[in-house]
MARDREN-721986 format. One record per residue (C-alpha): residue number from 1; residue in one letter; x, y, z. Coordinates in Angstrom, 2 decimals, m for minus. Each point is the difference from the previous one (the first is absolute). Layout:
N
[NUM "a" [X Y Z]]
...
END
This chain:
247
[1 "m" [0.00 0.00 0.00]]
[2 "d" [1.15 3.55 m0.70]]
[3 "e" [0.97 2.20 2.95]]
[4 "d" [m1.13 3.57 0.63]]
[5 "w" [0.40 0.63 3.72]]
[6 "y" [m1.35 2.93 1.99]]
[7 "s" [m0.05 0.83 3.72]]
[8 "f" [m2.13 2.49 1.91]]
[9 "p" [m1.02 0.97 3.55]]
[10 "a" [m3.62 m0.75 0.92]]
[11 "q" [m2.52 0.14 2.82]]
[12 "m" [m1.84 m3.24 0.75]]
[13 "d" [m2.73 0.39 2.61]]
[14 "d" [1.83 3.13 1.23]]
[15 "r" [3.25 m1.95 0.38]]
[16 "p" [3.17 1.01 m1.87]]
[17 "a" [1.05 m2.56 m2.61]]
[18 "y" [2.41 m0.33 m2.90]]
[19 "v" [m0.96 m1.90 m3.14]]
[20 "t" [2.20 m1.42 m2.77]]
[21 "f" [m1.69 m1.57 m3.04]]
[22 "n" [0.71 m1.18 m3.53]]
[23 "n" [m2.13 2.14 m2.31]]
[24 "a" [0.70 m2.38 m2.89]]
[25 "f" [m2.28 m2.55 1.68]]
[26 "a" [m2.92 2.41 m0.43]]
[27 "k" [0.20 m0.60 m3.75]]
[28 "e" [0.10 m3.78 0.41]]
[29 "a" [m2.40 m0.57 2.91]]
[30 "k" [m3.05 m0.68 m2.19]]
[31 "v" [1.74 m2.81 m1.88]]
[32 "d" [2.20 m1.31 2.82]]
[33 "r" [m0.82 m3.65 0.69]]
[34 "h" [1.24 m0.27 3.59]]
[35 "k" [m3.01 m0.84 2.17]]
[36 "n" [1.33 0.57 3.53]]
[37 "h" [1.09 3.15 1.79]]
[38 "i" [2.62 m0.56 2.69]]
[39 "v" [0.89 2.60 2.63]]
[40 "l" [3.06 m0.68 2.15]]
[41 "k" [0.59 2.06 3.17]]
[42 "a" [3.42 0.83 1.44]]
[43 "t" [0.00 1.60 3.47]]
[44 "f" [2.77 2.54 0.64]]
[45 "k" [2.25 m0.49 2.99]]
[46 "q" [0.74 3.71 0.55]]
[47 "p" [m2.49 2.22 m1.87]]
[48 "t" [0.09 3.79 0.18]]
[49 "e" [m2.73 1.89 1.83]]
[50 "y" [m1.80 0.21 m3.35]]
[51 "g" [0.11 m3.78 m0.49]]
[52 "m" [2.69 0.06 m2.68]]
[53 "p" [3.22 m2.08 m0.09]]
[54 "a" [3.18 1.63 1.28]]
[55 "g" [3.73 m0.45 m0.52]]
[56 "a" [1.29 m3.45 m0.86]]
[57 "e" [m3.51 m1.42 m0.07]]
[58 "h" [m0.42 1.55 m3.46]]
[59 "e" [2.68 m2.36 m1.32]]
[60 "i" [m1.52 m3.01 1.74]]
[61 "l" [m3.42 0.73 m1.51]]
[62 "e" [1.56 0.39 m3.43]]
[63 "h" [1.64 m3.40 0.50]]
[64 "i" [m3.37 m1.52 0.95]]
[65 "d" [m1.50 1.66 m3.06]]
[66 "n" [2.63 m1.62 m2.22]]
[67 "l" [m0.42 m3.44 1.59]]
[68 "l" [m3.78 0.12 m0.39]]
[69 "e" [0.19 1.18 m3.58]]
[70 "e" [2.48 m2.73 m0.92]]
[71 "a" [m2.04 m2.74 1.68]]
[72 "i" [m3.41 1.07 m1.31]]
[73 "n" [1.11 1.05 m3.47]]
[74 "s" [1.62 m3.41 m0.44]]
[75 "n" [m3.50 m1.40 0.52]]
[76 "n" [m1.48 2.28 m2.66]]
[77 "g" [m1.33 2.56 2.45]]
[78 "v" [0.10 3.75 m0.54]]
[79 "y" [0.96 2.68 2.52]]
[80 "v" [m2.21 3.11 m0.27]]
[81 "g" [1.05 2.14 2.97]]
[82 "h" [0.06 0.54 3.74]]
[83 "v" [m1.49 2.23 2.70]]
[84 "t" [1.88 1.22 3.07]]
[85 "i" [m2.19 1.00 2.95]]
[86 "e" [0.04 m0.09 3.81]]
[87 "g" [3.21 m2.00 0.34]]
[88 "h" [m0.83 m2.57 m2.67]]
[89 "r" [0.69 m0.57 m3.68]]
[90 "y" [m2.61 m1.83 m2.09]]
[91 "y" [1.35 m1.62 m3.17]]
[92 "h" [m2.58 m0.62 m2.76]]
[93 "y" [0.29 m2.83 m2.54]]
[94 "y" [m2.27 m1.71 m2.51]]
[95 "v" [0.54 m3.75 m0.34]]
[96 "n" [m1.62 m3.30 m0.82]]
[97 "l" [1.38 m1.50 3.21]]
[98 "e" [m2.07 m1.21 2.94]]
[99 "e" [0.60 0.52 3.71]]
[100 "n" [2.04 m3.20 0.46]]
[101 "d" [2.22 0.94 m2.95]]
[102 "m" [0.65 3.41 1.50]]
[103 "a" [0.99 m1.48 3.35]]
[104 "v" [2.70 m2.02 m1.75]]
[105 "l" [1.37 3.17 m1.57]]
[106 "v" [m0.28 2.29 3.03]]
[107 "n" [1.38 m2.24 2.78]]
[108 "p" [3.60 m0.01 m1.33]]
[109 "i" [m0.10 3.81 m0.31]]
[110 "n" [m1.13 0.28 3.61]]
[111 "e" [2.95 m2.16 1.05]]
[112 "q" [2.48 2.05 m2.03]]
[113 "t" [m1.13 3.42 1.20]]
[114 "d" [m1.35 m0.50 3.52]]
[115 "y" [m3.18 1.78 m1.12]]
[116 "m" [m3.15 m2.07 0.40]]
[117 "l" [m1.90 0.87 m3.14]]
[118 "e" [m3.73 m0.54 0.23]]
[119 "f" [m2.16 m0.35 m3.09]]
[120 "i" [m3.54 m0.37 m1.25]]
[121 "v" [m1.17 m1.46 m3.30]]
[122 "q" [m3.25 1.18 m1.57]]
[123 "e" [m1.65 m0.62 m3.35]]
[124 "d" [0.09 3.25 m1.93]]
[125 "p" [m0.42 m0.51 m3.77]]
[126 "e" [m1.20 3.62 m0.35]]
[127 "k" [3.23 1.30 1.61]]
[128 "n" [m1.91 2.03 2.57]]
[129 "g" [2.93 m0.19 2.40]]
[130 "f" [2.17 1.88 m2.47]]
[131 "w" [m2.62 2.61 m0.86]]
[132 "n" [m1.14 0.60 3.59]]
[133 "d" [3.24 m0.30 1.98]]
[134 "l" [2.72 1.19 m2.37]]
[135 "y" [m1.32 1.99 m2.97]]
[136 "p" [m0.04 3.79 0.56]]
[137 "t" [m3.10 2.16 0.24]]
[138 "d" [m0.18 3.21 m2.05]]
[139 "d" [1.43 1.92 2.98]]
[140 "e" [2.83 m2.51 0.40]]
[141 "w" [0.89 0.24 m3.69]]
[142 "r" [0.20 3.76 0.50]]
[143 "i" [2.43 m0.55 2.89]]
[144 "i" [2.09 m2.37 m2.14]]
[145 "h" [0.30 2.61 m2.77]]
[146 "d" [0.82 2.70 2.55]]
[147 "m" [2.76 m2.13 1.53]]
[148 "e" [1.51 m0.66 m3.44]]
[149 "a" [0.12 3.74 m0.72]]
[150 "l" [1.47 0.72 3.44]]
[151 "d" [2.75 m2.58 m0.63]]
[152 "e" [0.87 1.74 m3.28]]
[153 "l" [0.27 3.33 1.83]]
[154 "l" [2.19 m1.57 2.68]]
[155 "e" [2.33 m1.38 m2.68]]
[156 "a" [0.23 3.54 m1.35]]
[157 "g" [1.24 1.19 3.39]]
[158 "d" [m3.26 1.34 1.42]]
[159 "i" [m0.21 1.05 3.67]]
[160 "r" [m3.45 m1.30 0.86]]
[161 "d" [m0.82 2.21 2.97]]
[162 "r" [0.45 3.26 m1.94]]
[163 "l" [m3.16 1.91 m0.92]]
[164 "r" [m0.65 0.54 m3.69]]
[165 "e" [m2.88 0.56 m2.43]]
[166 "v" [m1.50 m3.21 m1.38]]
[167 "f" [m2.03 0.16 m3.23]]
[168 "h" [m2.97 m2.31 m0.65]]
[169 "w" [m2.50 m0.57 m2.78]]
[170 "a" [m3.34 m1.80 m0.29]]
[171 "g" [m2.28 m0.63 m2.97]]
[172 "f" [m3.81 0.19 m0.33]]
[173 "d" [m2.58 m0.61 m2.71]]
[174 "s" [m1.93 3.21 0.68]]
[175 "d" [0.75 3.60 0.86]]
[176 "e" [m2.49 m0.27 2.87]]
[177 "s" [1.93 m2.86 1.66]]
[178 "a" [3.25 1.89 m0.48]]
[179 "s" [m1.53 3.06 1.69]]
[180 "d" [m1.27 m2.10 2.91]]
[181 "f" [3.50 m1.44 0.40]]
[182 "q" [1.53 3.48 0.03]]
[183 "a" [m2.40 1.05 2.76]]
[184 "w" [1.02 m3.08 2.00]]
[185 "l" [3.67 0.90 m0.45]]
[186 "e" [m0.53 3.45 1.48]]
[187 "d" [m1.74 m1.54 3.01]]
[188 "n" [2.90 m2.42 0.57]]
[189 "s" [3.09 2.22 0.05]]
[190 "m" [0.93 m0.47 m3.66]]
[191 "n" [0.47 2.66 m2.63]]
[192 "p" [m1.86 m0.19 m3.34]]
[193 "i" [2.18 1.27 m2.85]]
[194 "s" [m1.96 m0.52 m3.21]]
[195 "t" [m2.52 m2.16 m1.84]]
[196 "e" [0.65 m0.88 m3.62]]
[197 "k" [m2.11 m1.79 m2.61]]
[198 "e" [2.08 m2.82 m1.45]]
[199 "e" [m1.46 m0.47 m3.46]]
[200 "t" [1.72 m3.29 m0.82]]
[201 "r" [m1.71 m1.79 2.89]]
[202 "n" [m2.95 2.37 0.36]]
[203 "r" [0.93 0.43 3.66]]
[204 "y" [0.23 2.93 2.38]]
[205 "i" [3.37 m0.02 1.77]]
[206 "v" [0.24 1.77 3.35]]
[207 "h" [3.51 1.14 0.97]]
[208 "y" [0.65 0.81 3.66]]
[209 "s" [2.67 m0.09 2.69]]
[210 "h" [0.76 m0.29 3.69]]
[211 "t" [3.04 0.81 2.12]]
[212 "g" [1.46 m2.82 2.05]]
[213 "t" [2.81 m2.48 0.57]]
[214 "m" [0.75 m3.24 m1.79]]
[215 "d" [m0.69 m2.09 3.10]]
[216 "i" [m2.46 m2.67 m1.16]]
[217 "s" [m2.36 0.63 2.92]]
[218 "d" [m0.15 3.70 m0.94]]
[219 "l" [m0.37 m0.59 m3.74]]
[220 "m" [m2.74 m2.62 0.46]]
[221 "i" [m2.33 2.58 1.55]]
[222 "y" [m0.15 1.76 m3.36]]
[223 "t" [0.32 m2.87 m2.46]]
[224 "l" [m2.49 m2.34 1.67]]
[225 "g" [m2.45 2.84 0.59]]
[226 "s" [0.31 1.05 m3.64]]
[227 "n" [m0.34 m3.57 m1.23]]
[228 "r" [m3.18 m0.59 1.99]]
[229 "k" [m1.66 3.33 m0.84]]
[230 "a" [0.80 m0.22 m3.71]]
[231 "s" [m1.46 m3.51 m0.10]]
[232 "e" [m3.11 1.16 1.87]]
[233 "l" [m0.55 2.64 m2.69]]
[234 "g" [0.47 m2.50 m2.82]]
[235 "g" [3.52 1.17 m0.80]]
[236 "t" [3.55 m1.25 0.38]]
[237 "y" [2.86 1.27 2.13]]
[238 "e" [2.90 m0.17 m2.44]]
[239 "g" [3.06 0.67 2.15]]
[240 "w" [2.46 2.55 1.30]]
[241 "e" [3.49 1.38 m0.55]]
[242 "t" [2.54 2.14 1.79]]
[243 "t" [3.70 0.77 m0.07]]
[244 "a" [2.66 m1.57 2.20]]
[245 "v" [1.14 2.30 2.81]]
[246 "k" [3.69 m0.66 0.64]]
[247 "e" [0.97 2.70 2.49]]
END
């Protein structure tokens, strides 16, 4: 299977989590013939106060990841991602193995690593485990795109905690929706700049800005709010840009 991996922070029942998933599986899920969804749980020995792994435990978990992938892939399984939350990591696979088969594979890994992996096997031909537990929501896709842009700025030498103007744009099918969006911007500490009719797509593009840092928690206030409001009005939040601040 092709690989197209993404990671993103999430909130699951108001608990901080971190999700890693293979987006390539989204294109193959409908035709994938594995019938069982297996979730394996590793419990951290020294999690941080946020339930994440710390220090050398990162390397141990990566080793477990590699052992699992080797064992399950050799039995024609497919690894689709994992979730880290509250001191645990949940590895997600699709297989045609049964519970007894999995025990044979997992027991040697437990002996090698001194981590007692627990697992459950459930029939899931529709791949609901992947769609519900790993695949991003619209908001989470927005966060993924924001993090990618922030990484590019960091590579350019950006100092994230420096204030700067950030420019955004959103598109709408009607002038009325664009006007409603502009009014919302003014009520939410953002600065409308202009609205243009884009003839090639027959869309109204609203340009606007805010002043803030490139800390993801700061940026998300504006990008997620914009994403949700544009969608509510039948439009699309199309992104943002800024310049790297190096001094």
